[in-house]
C-alpha positions in Angstrom: -10.0 -2.0 -26.9 -7.9 -1.7 -23.5 -6.6 1.2 -22.2 -2.8 0.9 -22.1 -2.5 5.1 -20.9 -0.2 5.7 -17.7 0.1 8.4 -16.1 3.6 10.4 -15.4 3.7 11.6 -11.9 6.6 12.2 -10.2 8.6 10.3 -7.7 8.1 13.2 -5.5 4.1 13.5 -6.4 3.8 9.2 -6.2 5.1 9.2 -3.2 2.8 12.3 -1.4 0.1 10.4 -3.0 0.9 7.3 -1.9 1.3 8.5 2.0 -1.6 10.8 1.8 -3.4 7.1 0.3 -1.9 5.3 3.3 -3.4 7.7 6.2 -6.2 7.3 4.3 -6.6 3.9 4.6 -5.6 3.7 9.0 -8.4 6.1 9.0 -11.0 4.0 7.9 -9.1 1.2 9.6 -10.2 3.3 12.3 -13.6 4.2 11.8 -14.1 0.3 11.6 -12.8 0.0 15.0 -14.9 2.9 16.3 -18.4 1.2 14.8 -17.0 -2.7 16.2 -16.3 -0.4 19.8 -19.9 0.9 19.7 -18.6 4.2 19.3 -20.9 7.2 20.0 -22.4 8.0 16.1 -22.1 11.3 16.1 -18.3 10.8 16.6 -18.0 7.9 14.0 -19.6 10.5 11.4 -17.2 12.8 12.1 -14.4 10.9 11.7 -16.1 9.4 8.3 -16.0 13.2 6.9 -12.3 13.4 8.0 -11.7 10.7 5.5 -14.2 12.2 2.8 -12.1 15.5 3.1 -8.9 13.7 2.5 -10.0 11.4 -0.3 -11.3 15.0 -1.8 -7.9 16.3 -1.0 -6.2 13.4 -3.1 -8.6 13.9 -6.0 -7.7 17.6 -6.0 -4.4 16.7 -6.2 -4.9 14.0 -8.6 -6.9 16.0 -11.1 -4.9 19.1 -10.9 -1.6 17.2 -12.6 -4.1 15.8 -14.8 -5.1 18.9 -16.3 -1.4 20.0 -15.9 0.4 16.9 -18.1 -2.1 14.4 -19.6 -5.0 16.7 -20.8 -2.4 19.3 -22.2 -0.5 16.5 -24.1 -3.6 15.3 -25.2 -5.1 18.8 -27.0 -1.4 19.9 -28.1 -1.8 16.0 -29.6 -5.2 17.4 -30.9 -7.3 14.8 -29.1 -10.4 17.1 -27.7 -11.9 14.1 -26.8 -10.1 14.7 -23.7 -12.2 17.5 -22.7 -15.7 15.1 -22.6 -13.4 12.5 -21.1 -12.7 14.9 -18.1 -16.2 16.6 -17.6 -17.4 13.0 -17.0 -14.7 12.0 -14.4 -15.1 16.0 -12.8 -19.1 15.3 -13.1 -18.0 12.4 -10.8 -15.7 13.7 -8.7 -18.6 16.2 -7.8 -20.7 13.9 -6.7 
Protein backbone atom coordinates (compact mmCIF):
# COMPACT_ATOMS: atom_id res chain seq x y z
CA UNK A 1 0.00 0.00 0.00
CA UNK A 2 1.59 3.32 -1.02
CA UNK A 3 2.08 5.92 1.68
CA UNK A 4 0.10 8.95 0.53
CA UNK A 5 0.24 10.79 3.84
CA UNK A 6 1.68 14.31 3.73
CA UNK A 7 3.07 16.60 6.37
CA UNK A 8 1.47 19.95 6.90
CA UNK A 9 4.23 22.32 7.92
CA UNK A 10 3.63 26.03 7.90
CA UNK A 11 5.44 27.98 5.20
CA UNK A 12 7.63 29.49 7.93
CA UNK A 13 8.59 26.05 9.29
CA UNK A 14 9.24 24.68 5.80
CA UNK A 15 11.41 27.68 4.98
CA UNK A 16 13.34 27.24 8.24
CA UNK A 17 13.93 23.54 7.57
CA UNK A 18 15.02 24.14 3.97
CA UNK A 19 17.39 26.90 5.06
CA UNK A 20 18.96 24.61 7.67
CA UNK A 21 19.27 21.77 5.17
CA UNK A 22 20.90 24.10 2.64
CA UNK A 23 23.50 25.06 5.26
CA UNK A 24 24.08 21.38 6.08
CA UNK A 25 24.49 20.63 2.37
CA UNK A 26 27.18 23.33 2.27
CA UNK A 27 28.86 21.85 5.33
CA UNK A 28 28.93 18.42 3.66
CA UNK A 29 30.57 19.93 0.57
CA UNK A 30 33.05 21.59 2.92
CA UNK A 31 33.91 18.26 4.54
CA UNK A 32 34.43 16.73 1.10
CA UNK A 33 36.73 19.62 0.14
CA UNK A 34 38.65 19.21 3.40
CA UNK A 35 39.29 15.56 2.60
CA UNK A 36 40.29 16.40 -0.97
CA UNK A 37 42.79 18.95 0.41
CA UNK A 38 44.22 16.46 2.94
CA UNK A 39 43.07 18.60 5.87
CA UNK A 40 44.21 17.42 9.30
CA UNK A 41 41.92 14.58 10.44
CA UNK A 42 40.91 16.19 13.74
CA UNK A 43 39.69 19.28 11.90
CA UNK A 44 37.62 17.12 9.53
CA UNK A 45 36.19 15.14 12.45
CA UNK A 46 35.18 18.36 14.21
CA UNK A 47 33.39 19.53 11.07
CA UNK A 48 31.61 16.15 10.82
CA UNK A 49 30.50 16.59 14.42
CA UNK A 50 29.06 20.01 13.55
CA UNK A 51 27.15 18.47 10.61
CA UNK A 52 25.73 15.74 12.85
CA UNK A 53 24.64 18.34 15.39
CA UNK A 54 22.94 20.40 12.68
CA UNK A 55 21.12 17.30 11.37
CA UNK A 56 20.01 16.45 14.90
CA UNK A 57 18.57 19.96 15.24
CA UNK A 58 16.55 19.49 12.04
CA UNK A 59 15.35 16.12 13.33
CA UNK A 60 14.26 17.65 16.64
CA UNK A 61 12.28 20.37 14.87
CA UNK A 62 10.58 17.82 12.64
CA UNK A 63 9.84 15.55 15.58
CA UNK A 64 8.28 18.40 17.56
CA UNK A 65 6.10 19.40 14.63
CA UNK A 66 5.13 15.77 14.01
CA UNK A 67 4.11 15.27 17.64
CA UNK A 68 2.09 18.49 17.78
CA UNK A 69 0.21 17.88 14.55
CA UNK A 70 0.23 14.48 12.86
CA UNK A 71 0.48 12.35 16.00
CA UNK A 72 -2.16 14.31 17.91
CA UNK A 73 -4.55 14.20 14.95
CA UNK A 74 -4.09 10.48 14.40
CA UNK A 75 -4.62 9.69 18.10
CA UNK A 76 -7.75 11.85 18.10
CA UNK A 77 -8.92 9.86 15.06
CA UNK A 78 -8.44 6.65 17.05
CA UNK A 79 -5.32 5.53 15.21
CA UNK A 80 -3.34 4.17 18.14
CA UNK A 81 -0.80 2.49 15.84
CA UNK A 82 0.80 5.93 15.41
CA UNK A 83 2.43 5.39 18.83
CA UNK A 84 4.31 2.30 17.64
CA UNK A 85 5.28 4.12 14.45
CA UNK A 86 6.59 7.04 16.52
CA UNK A 87 8.56 4.77 18.86
CA UNK A 88 10.22 3.06 15.89
CA UNK A 89 11.16 6.45 14.45
CA UNK A 90 12.51 7.78 17.76
CA UNK A 91 14.62 4.64 18.16
CA UNK A 92 16.10 5.23 14.70
CA UNK A 93 16.86 8.86 15.56
CA UNK A 94 18.60 7.86 18.78
CA UNK A 95 21.03 5.41 17.19
